[in-house]
Jmol script that loads the backbone (N, CA, C; Angstrom):
load data "model"
ATOM      1  N   MET A   1     -14.379   6.846  -2.102  1.00  0.00           N
ATOM      2  CA  MET A   1     -13.294   6.551  -1.403  1.00  0.00           C
ATOM      3  C   MET A   1     -12.664   4.968  -1.868  1.00  0.00           C
ATOM      4  N   ARG A   2     -13.709   4.253  -2.116  1.00  0.00           N
ATOM      5  CA  ARG A   2     -13.364   2.778  -2.078  1.00  0.00           C
ATOM      6  C   ARG A   2     -12.666   2.482  -3.538  1.00  0.00           C
ATOM      7  N   THR A   3     -13.383   3.557  -4.531  1.00  0.00           N
ATOM      8  CA  THR A   3     -12.715   3.428  -6.075  1.00  0.00           C
ATOM      9  C   THR A   3     -11.498   4.065  -6.160  1.00  0.00           C
ATOM     10  N   VAL A   4     -10.998   4.945  -5.344  1.00  0.00           N
ATOM     11  CA  VAL A   4      -9.608   5.425  -5.137  1.00  0.00           C
ATOM     12  C   VAL A   4      -8.878   4.613  -4.620  1.00  0.00           C
ATOM     13  N   VAL A   5      -9.122   3.868  -3.295  1.00  0.00           N
ATOM     14  CA  VAL A   5      -8.452   2.664  -3.203  1.00  0.00           C
ATOM     15  C   VAL A   5      -8.175   1.800  -3.916  1.00  0.00           C
ATOM     16  N   TRP A   6      -9.072   1.273  -4.926  1.00  0.00           N
ATOM     17  CA  TRP A   6      -8.655  -0.023  -5.710  1.00  0.00           C
ATOM     18  C   TRP A   6      -8.214   0.495  -6.759  1.00  0.00           C
ATOM     19  N   LEU A   7      -8.072   2.047  -7.172  1.00  0.00           N
ATOM     20  CA  LEU A   7      -7.213   2.420  -8.415  1.00  0.00           C
ATOM     21  C   LEU A   7      -5.679   2.565  -8.216  1.00  0.00           C
ATOM     22  N   LEU A   8      -5.504   3.106  -6.519  1.00  0.00           N
ATOM     23  CA  LEU A   8      -4.250   3.193  -5.997  1.00  0.00           C
ATOM     24  C   LEU A   8      -3.823   1.717  -5.935  1.00  0.00           C
ATOM     25  N   LEU A   9      -4.475   0.733  -5.714  1.00  0.00           N
ATOM     26  CA  LEU A   9      -3.921  -0.422  -5.600  1.00  0.00           C
ATOM     27  C   LEU A   9      -3.475  -1.119  -7.119  1.00  0.00           C
ATOM     28  N   VAL A  10      -4.015  -0.832  -8.126  1.00  0.00           N
ATOM     29  CA  VAL A  10      -3.779  -1.250  -9.216  1.00  0.00           C
ATOM     30  C   VAL A  10      -2.498  -0.774  -9.894  1.00  0.00           C
ATOM     31  N   ALA A  11      -2.622   0.859  -9.497  1.00  0.00           N
ATOM     32  CA  ALA A  11      -1.505   1.275  -9.828  1.00  0.00           C
ATOM     33  C   ALA A  11      -0.107   1.144  -9.121  1.00  0.00           C
ATOM     34  N   LEU A  12      -0.153   0.463  -7.762  1.00  0.00           N
ATOM     35  CA  LEU A  12       0.946   0.017  -6.953  1.00  0.00           C
ATOM     36  C   LEU A  12       1.502  -1.478  -7.607  1.00  0.00           C
ATOM     37  N   ILE A  13       0.392  -2.049  -8.154  1.00  0.00           N
ATOM     38  CA  ILE A  13       0.546  -3.316  -9.053  1.00  0.00           C
ATOM     39  C   ILE A  13       1.302  -3.327 -10.138  1.00  0.00           C
ATOM     40  N   VAL A  14       1.059  -2.264 -10.976  1.00  0.00           N
ATOM     41  CA  VAL A  14       1.852  -2.151 -12.202  1.00  0.00           C
ATOM     42  C   VAL A  14       3.137  -1.113 -11.885  1.00  0.00           C
ATOM     43  N   LEU A  15       3.268  -0.428 -11.186  1.00  0.00           N
ATOM     44  CA  LEU A  15       4.336   0.580 -10.708  1.00  0.00           C
ATOM     45  C   LEU A  15       5.585  -0.776 -10.067  1.00  0.00           C
ATOM     46  N   HIS A  16       4.916  -1.404  -9.387  1.00  0.00           N
ATOM     47  CA  HIS A  16       5.805  -2.552  -8.931  1.00  0.00           C
ATOM     48  C   HIS A  16       6.887  -3.475  -9.904  1.00  0.00           C
ATOM     49  N   GLN A  17       6.452  -3.421 -11.228  1.00  0.00           N
ATOM     50  CA  GLN A  17       7.010  -3.638 -12.022  1.00  0.00           C
ATOM     51  C   GLN A  17       7.969  -3.095 -12.574  1.00  0.00           C
ATOM     52  N   ASP A  18       8.819  -2.817 -11.994  1.00  0.00           N
ATOM     53  CA  ASP A  18       9.978  -1.682 -12.450  1.00  0.00           C
ATOM     54  C   ASP A  18      11.037  -2.170 -13.574  1.00  0.00           C
ATOM     55  N   PHE A  19      10.446  -2.555 -14.490  1.00  0.00           N
ATOM     56  CA  PHE A  19      11.287  -3.220 -15.611  1.00  0.00           C
ATOM     57  C   PHE A  19      12.455  -2.221 -16.269  1.00  0.00           C
ATOM     58  N   TRP A  20      12.014  -0.779 -15.919  1.00  0.00           N
ATOM     59  CA  TRP A  20      13.067   0.237 -16.369  1.00  0.00           C
ATOM     60  C   TRP A  20      14.430   0.045 -15.775  1.00  0.00           C
ATOM     61  N   ASN A  21      14.149  -0.394 -14.497  1.00  0.00           N
ATOM     62  CA  ASN A  21      15.263  -0.528 -13.368  1.00  0.00           C
ATOM     63  C   ASN A  21      16.318  -1.763 -13.133  1.00  0.00           C
ATOM     64  N   TRP A  22      15.642  -2.894 -13.981  1.00  0.00           N
ATOM     65  CA  TRP A  22      16.293  -4.125 -13.666  1.00  0.00           C
ATOM     66  C   TRP A  22      17.747  -4.218 -14.232  1.00  0.00           C
ATOM     67  N   ARG A  23      18.124  -3.434 -15.325  1.00  0.00           N
ATOM     68  CA  ARG A  23      20.101  -3.596 -15.600  1.00  0.00           C
ATOM     69  C   ARG A  23      20.592  -2.165 -15.166  1.00  0.00           C
ATOM     70  N   THR A  24      19.622  -1.374 -14.130  1.00  0.00           N
ATOM     71  CA  THR A  24      20.494  -0.076 -14.075  1.00  0.00           C
ATOM     72  C   THR A  24      21.123  -0.372 -12.930  1.00  0.00           C
ATOM     73  N   ARG A  25      22.378   0.334 -12.852  1.00  0.00           N
ATOM     74  CA  ARG A  25      23.413   0.170 -11.614  1.00  0.00           C
ATOM     75  C   ARG A  25      23.570   1.667 -11.157  1.00  0.00           C
ATOM     76  N   GLU A  26      23.529   2.762 -12.012  1.00  0.00           N
ATOM     77  CA  GLU A  26      24.060   4.145 -11.553  1.00  0.00           C
ATOM     78  C   GLU A  26      22.315   4.831 -12.129  1.00  0.00           C
ATOM     79  N   PRO A  27      21.883   5.787 -11.527  1.00  0.00           N
ATOM     80  CA  PRO A  27      22.569   6.549 -10.542  1.00  0.00           C
ATOM     81  C   PRO A  27      22.469   5.779  -8.988  1.00  0.00           C
ATOM     82  N   LEU A  28      23.105   6.479  -7.879  1.00  0.00           N
ATOM     83  CA  LEU A  28      22.870   5.562  -6.669  1.00  0.00           C
ATOM     84  C   LEU A  28      22.162   6.597  -5.996  1.00  0.00           C
ATOM     85  N   VAL A  29      21.249   6.500  -5.560  1.00  0.00           N
ATOM     86  CA  VAL A  29      20.319   7.201  -4.776  1.00  0.00           C
ATOM     87  C   VAL A  29      21.109   7.661  -3.141  1.00  0.00           C
ATOM     88  N   PHE A  30      21.363   8.854  -2.743  1.00  0.00           N
ATOM     89  CA  PHE A  30      22.028   9.231  -1.721  1.00  0.00           C
ATOM     90  C   PHE A  30      23.557   8.509  -1.654  1.00  0.00           C
ATOM     91  N   GLY A  31      24.184   8.369  -2.847  1.00  0.00           N
ATOM     92  CA  GLY A  31      25.267   8.005  -3.206  1.00  0.00           C
ATOM     93  C   GLY A  31      25.604   6.689  -2.747  1.00  0.00           C
ATOM     94  N   PHE A  32      24.783   5.969  -1.899  1.00  0.00           N
ATOM     95  CA  PHE A  32      25.177   4.154  -2.005  1.00  0.00           C
ATOM     96  C   PHE A  32      24.033   3.311  -2.366  1.00  0.00           C
ATOM     97  N   ILE A  33      22.784   3.995  -2.100  1.00  0.00           N
ATOM     98  CA  ILE A  33      21.512   2.669  -2.408  1.00  0.00           C
ATOM     99  C   ILE A  33      21.063   2.610  -3.899  1.00  0.00           C
ATOM    100  N   PRO A  34      21.297   1.626  -4.537  1.00  0.00           N
ATOM    101  CA  PRO A  34      20.979   1.103  -6.085  1.00  0.00           C
ATOM    102  C   PRO A  34      19.467   1.671  -6.483  1.00  0.00           C
ATOM    103  N   SER A  35      19.413   2.230  -7.397  1.00  0.00           N
ATOM    104  CA  SER A  35      18.053   2.778  -8.174  1.00  0.00           C
ATOM    105  C   SER A  35      16.945   1.695  -7.764  1.00  0.00           C
ATOM    106  N   GLY A  36      17.053   0.501  -7.914  1.00  0.00           N
ATOM    107  CA  GLY A  36      16.023  -0.277  -8.002  1.00  0.00           C
ATOM    108  C   GLY A  36      15.705  -0.638  -6.362  1.00  0.00           C
ATOM    109  N   LEU A  37      16.623  -0.410  -5.280  1.00  0.00           N
ATOM    110  CA  LEU A  37      16.377  -0.634  -3.914  1.00  0.00           C
ATOM    111  C   LEU A  37      15.446   0.401  -3.788  1.00  0.00           C
ATOM    112  N   ALA A  38      16.189   1.617  -3.972  1.00  0.00           N
ATOM    113  CA  ALA A  38      15.279   2.964  -3.710  1.00  0.00           C
ATOM    114  C   ALA A  38      13.901   2.788  -4.290  1.00  0.00           C
ATOM    115  N   TRP A  39      13.461   2.428  -5.226  1.00  0.00           N
ATOM    116  CA  TRP A  39      12.419   2.373  -5.994  1.00  0.00           C
ATOM    117  C   TRP A  39      11.465   1.098  -4.864  1.00  0.00           C
ATOM    118  N   HIS A  40      12.079   0.210  -4.652  1.00  0.00           N
ATOM    119  CA  HIS A  40      10.960  -0.647  -3.760  1.00  0.00           C
ATOM    120  C   HIS A  40      11.190  -0.210  -2.396  1.00  0.00           C
ATOM    121  N   VAL A  41      11.969   0.878  -1.848  1.00  0.00           N
ATOM    122  CA  VAL A  41      11.363   1.274  -0.595  1.00  0.00           C
ATOM    123  C   VAL A  41      10.364   2.124  -0.786  1.00  0.00           C
ATOM    124  N   GLY A  42      10.347   3.156  -2.082  1.00  0.00           N
ATOM    125  CA  GLY A  42       9.204   3.528  -2.366  1.00  0.00           C
ATOM    126  C   GLY A  42       7.639   3.213  -2.419  1.00  0.00           C
ATOM    127  N   ILE A  43       8.143   2.041  -3.255  1.00  0.00           N
ATOM    128  CA  ILE A  43       6.673   1.145  -3.294  1.00  0.00           C
ATOM    129  C   ILE A  43       6.072   0.456  -2.187  1.00  0.00           C
ATOM    130  N   SER A  44       7.264  -0.008  -1.299  1.00  0.00           N
ATOM    131  CA  SER A  44       6.737  -0.217   0.077  1.00  0.00           C
ATOM    132  C   SER A  44       6.311   0.732   1.065  1.00  0.00           C
ATOM    133  N   LEU A  45       6.612   1.892   0.977  1.00  0.00           N
ATOM    134  CA  LEU A  45       6.074   3.214   1.735  1.00  0.00           C
ATOM    135  C   LEU A  45       4.671   3.343   1.006  1.00  0.00           C
ATOM    136  N   ALA A  46       4.367   3.369  -0.183  1.00  0.00           N
ATOM    137  CA  ALA A  46       3.446   3.690  -1.046  1.00  0.00           C
ATOM    138  C   ALA A  46       2.226   2.605  -0.467  1.00  0.00           C
ATOM    139  N   ALA A  47       2.548   1.292  -0.523  1.00  0.00           N
ATOM    140  CA  ALA A  47       1.793   0.084  -0.160  1.00  0.00           C
ATOM    141  C   ALA A  47       1.204   0.070   1.360  1.00  0.00           C
ATOM    142  N   ALA A  48       2.081   0.520   2.184  1.00  0.00           N
ATOM    143  CA  ALA A  48       1.711   1.100   3.592  1.00  0.00           C
ATOM    144  C   ALA A  48       0.746   2.186   3.859  1.00  0.00           C
ATOM    145  N   LEU A  49       1.031   2.881   2.795  1.00  0.00           N
ATOM    146  CA  LEU A  49      -0.361   4.376   2.794  1.00  0.00           C
ATOM    147  C   LEU A  49      -1.323   3.837   2.267  1.00  0.00           C
ATOM    148  N   VAL A  50      -1.636   3.001   1.046  1.00  0.00           N
ATOM    149  CA  VAL A  50      -2.761   2.410   0.605  1.00  0.00           C
ATOM    150  C   VAL A  50      -3.433   1.821   1.499  1.00  0.00           C
ATOM    151  N   ALA A  51      -2.659   0.736   2.354  1.00  0.00           N
ATOM    152  CA  ALA A  51      -3.486  -0.235   3.215  1.00  0.00           C
ATOM    153  C   ALA A  51      -3.895   0.795   4.338  1.00  0.00           C
ATOM    154  N   ALA A  52      -3.221   1.679   4.781  1.00  0.00           N
ATOM    155  CA  ALA A  52      -4.056   2.787   5.817  1.00  0.00           C
ATOM    156  C   ALA A  52      -5.340   3.390   5.488  1.00  0.00           C
ATOM    157  N   LEU A  53      -5.276   3.654   4.348  1.00  0.00           N
ATOM    158  CA  LEU A  53      -6.451   4.268   3.556  1.00  0.00           C
ATOM    159  C   LEU A  53      -7.371   2.994   3.251  1.00  0.00           C
ATOM    160  N   ALA A  54      -7.074   2.309   3.154  1.00  0.00           N
ATOM    161  CA  ALA A  54      -8.301   0.998   3.041  1.00  0.00           C
ATOM    162  C   ALA A  54      -8.440   0.603   4.263  1.00  0.00           C
ATOM    163  N   VAL A  55      -7.814   0.806   5.471  1.00  0.00           N
ATOM    164  CA  VAL A  55      -8.484   0.428   6.704  1.00  0.00           C
ATOM    165  C   VAL A  55      -9.281   1.416   6.899  1.00  0.00           C
ATOM    166  N   ARG A  56      -8.874   2.476   6.662  1.00  0.00           N
ATOM    167  CA  ARG A  56      -9.358   4.044   7.459  1.00  0.00           C
ATOM    168  C   ARG A  56     -11.018   4.085   6.492  1.00  0.00           C
ATOM    169  N   PHE A  57     -10.671   4.170   5.064  1.00  0.00           N
ATOM    170  CA  PHE A  57     -11.996   4.434   4.733  1.00  0.00           C
ATOM    171  C   PHE A  57     -12.852   3.122   3.989  1.00  0.00           C
ATOM    172  N   CYS A  58     -12.122   2.013   3.861  1.00  0.00           N
ATOM    173  CA  CYS A  58     -12.861   0.883   3.194  1.00  0.00           C
ATOM    174  C   CYS A  58     -13.399  -0.197   4.269  1.00  0.00           C
ATOM    175  N   TRP A  59     -13.285  -0.130   5.747  1.00  0.00           N
ATOM    176  CA  TRP A  59     -13.020  -1.021   6.706  1.00  0.00           C
ATOM    177  C   TRP A  59     -14.851  -1.254   6.958  1.00  0.00           C
ATOM    178  N   PRO A  60     -15.226  -2.780   6.940  1.00  0.00           N
ATOM    179  CA  PRO A  60     -16.908  -3.014   6.964  1.00  0.00           C
ATOM    180  C   PRO A  60     -16.685  -2.603   8.324  1.00  0.00           C
ATOM    181  N   ALA A  61     -18.046  -1.564   8.536  1.00  0.00           N
ATOM    182  CA  ALA A  61     -18.786  -1.304   9.745  1.00  0.00           C
ATOM    183  C   ALA A  61     -19.218  -2.502  10.894  1.00  0.00           C
ATOM    184  N   GLU A  62     -19.786  -3.087  10.044  1.00  0.00           N
ATOM    185  CA  GLU A  62     -20.394  -4.664  10.753  1.00  0.00           C
ATOM    186  C   GLU A  62     -19.170  -5.381  11.498  1.00  0.00           C
ATOM    187  N   LEU A  63     -17.834  -5.130  11.116  1.00  0.00           N
ATOM    188  CA  LEU A  63     -17.036  -5.797  11.747  1.00  0.00           C
ATOM    189  C   LEU A  63     -16.503  -5.222  13.245  1.00  0.00           C
ATOM    190  N   GLU A  64     -16.909  -4.001  13.415  1.00  0.00           N
ATOM    191  CA  GLU A  64     -16.402  -3.218  14.478  1.00  0.00           C
ATOM    192  C   GLU A  64     -17.797  -3.363  15.757  1.00  0.00           C
ATOM    193  N   ALA A  65     -17.518  -4.117  16.904  1.00  0.00           N
ATOM    194  CA  ALA A  65     -18.496  -3.843  17.898  1.00  0.00           C
ATOM    195  C   ALA A  65     -17.912  -3.310  18.997  1.00  0.00           C
ATOM    196  N   PRO A  66     -19.097  -2.749  19.428  1.00  0.00           N
ATOM    197  CA  PRO A  66     -18.798  -2.071  20.923  1.00  0.00           C
ATOM    198  C   PRO A  66     -18.042  -2.996  21.937  1.00  0.00           C
ATOM    199  N   ASP A  67     -17.267  -2.568  22.862  1.00  0.00           N
ATOM    200  CA  ASP A  67     -16.514  -3.062  24.184  1.00  0.00           C
ATOM    201  C   ASP A  67     -17.691  -3.979  24.749  1.00  0.00           C
ATOM    202  N   GLY A  68     -17.241  -5.604  24.757  1.00  0.00           N
ATOM    203  CA  GLY A  68     -18.307  -6.347  25.586  1.00  0.00           C
ATOM    204  C   GLY A  68     -19.233  -7.195  24.939  1.00  0.00           C
ATOM    205  N   GLN A  69     -19.358  -6.644  23.365  1.00  0.00           N
ATOM    206  CA  GLN A  69     -20.463  -7.261  22.886  1.00  0.00           C
ATOM    207  C   GLN A  69     -19.577  -8.233  21.424  1.00  0.00           C
ATOM    208  N   ASP A  70     -20.310  -9.196  21.087  1.00  0.00           N
ATOM    209  CA  ASP A  70     -19.732  -9.765  20.012  1.00  0.00           C
ATOM    210  C   ASP A  70     -20.039  -8.993  18.779  1.00  0.00           C
ATOM    211  N   ALA A  71     -19.141  -9.455  17.544  1.00  0.00           N
ATOM    212  CA  ALA A  71     -19.437  -8.735  16.428  1.00  0.00           C
ATOM    213  C   ALA A  71     -20.705  -9.038  15.614  1.00  0.00           C
ATOM    214  N   GLY A  72     -20.814 -10.696  15.992  1.00  0.00           N
ATOM    215  CA  GLY A  72     -21.722 -10.712  15.302  1.00  0.00           C
ATOM    216  C   GLY A  72     -23.244 -11.116  15.926  1.00  0.00           C
ATOM    217  N   SER A  73     -23.367 -10.395  17.015  1.00  0.00           N
ATOM    218  CA  SER A  73     -24.566 -10.394  17.763  1.00  0.00           C
ATOM    219  C   SER A  73     -25.412  -9.229  17.154  1.00  0.00           C
ATOM    220  N   SER A  74     -26.627  -9.234  17.419  1.00  0.00           N
ATOM    221  CA  SER A  74     -27.452  -7.738  16.818  1.00  0.00           C
ATOM    222  C   SER A  74     -28.254  -7.112  18.054  1.00  0.00           C
ATOM    223  N   ARG A  75     -27.470  -7.129  19.116  1.00  0.00           N
ATOM    224  CA  ARG A  75     -28.379  -6.602  20.550  1.00  0.00           C
ATOM    225  C   ARG A  75     -28.341  -5.106  19.947  1.00  0.00           C
TER     226      ARG A  75
END
end "model"
wireframe off; spacefill off
backbone 0.3
color backbone group
């Protein structure tokens, strides 16, 4: 799963460079949102999803400690 998260992160970086929308004013999404802004909203939501996946599946277990114990102790 770690590889999938890395691949999604790289895809987001590439897709964030939306050079095809730089000079586009039309069409408007929902009749009032410029396509570049709508694209940025989508990228932001996708980034939040990738961040949630990274925390869920890639977070190091040794950083989590039971209540009342220090994360660095080996008790």
